[in-house]
C-alpha positions in Angstrom: 146.6 58.2 118.5 145.1 56.7 115.4 147.4 53.7 115.6 146.5 53.1 119.2 142.8 53.2 118.4 143.3 50.9 115.4 145.3 48.5 117.5 142.5 48.5 120.2 139.9 47.8 117.6 141.8 45.0 115.9 142.6 43.3 119.2 138.9 43.6 120.3 137.6 42.2 117.0 140.1 39.3 117.2 139.2 38.4 120.7 135.4 38.5 119.8 136.1 36.1 117.0 136.7 33.4 119.7 133.1 33.1 120.9 131.9 33.6 117.3 133.8 30.6 116.1 132.8 28.7 119.2 129.2 29.3 118.5 129.7 27.9 114.9 131.5 24.8 116.2 129.6 24.0 119.3 126.0 24.4 120.5 127.3 25.2 124.1 128.3 28.7 123.2 125.2 31.0 123.2 126.1 34.6 122.7 123.4 37.1 121.6 124.2 40.4 119.8 124.0 42.3 123.1 126.7 39.9 124.5 129.0 40.8 121.7 128.3 44.6 122.1 128.9 44.5 125.9 132.0 42.3 125.5 133.3 44.7 122.8 132.7 47.8 124.9 134.3 46.1 127.9 137.4 45.0 126.0 137.8 48.3 124.3 137.5 50.1 127.6 140.0 47.8 129.2 142.5 48.1 126.4 142.1 51.9 126.3 142.7 52.1 130.0 145.9 50.1 129.7 146.9 52.4 126.8 146.3 55.5 128.8 148.2 54.2 131.8 151.2 53.1 129.7 151.4 56.5 127.9 150.8 58.9 130.7 152.2 57.3 133.8 155.8 56.5 134.6 157.6 54.4 137.2 156.2 52.1 139.8 152.8 53.8 139.7 152.4 52.6 136.2 152.4 48.9 137.3 150.1 49.5 140.2 147.5 51.3 138.0 147.8 48.5 135.3 147.1 45.9 138.0 144.1 48.0 139.1 142.8 48.2 135.5 143.3 44.4 135.0 141.6 43.7 138.4 138.6 45.9 137.5 138.3 44.2 134.1 138.3 40.7 135.6 135.8 41.6 138.3 133.4 43.2 135.9 133.8 40.3 133.4 133.2 37.8 136.1 130.2 39.6 137.4 128.6 39.8 134.0 129.5 36.1 133.3 128.4 34.4 136.5 127.2 37.0 139.0 129.8 36.6 141.7 128.5 39.7 143.6 124.8 39.2 142.9 124.1 42.6 141.3 121.3 43.0 138.8 123.9 43.3 136.0 124.6 39.6 136.1 121.3 38.8 134.4 119.2 35.7 135.1 
């Protein structure tokens, strides 16, 4: 369990380094602290969901649930990024 959590934290931190480096290199990347927090929570939830599915579910259902977790992650990320559904979570 500890190795799974450590792996999730390392992958999340590594992925969050991409916009951090981008903001240092370019002025087009504008992430606030809340963006990093929300992105980190979203990534950790996504990775934990995949971890749970891979450890507790067997067979074809595993792949269906993995696709569901991936689809949910992509839809939430897209909504937060550009507001494809027009919810208040998209920001202004």
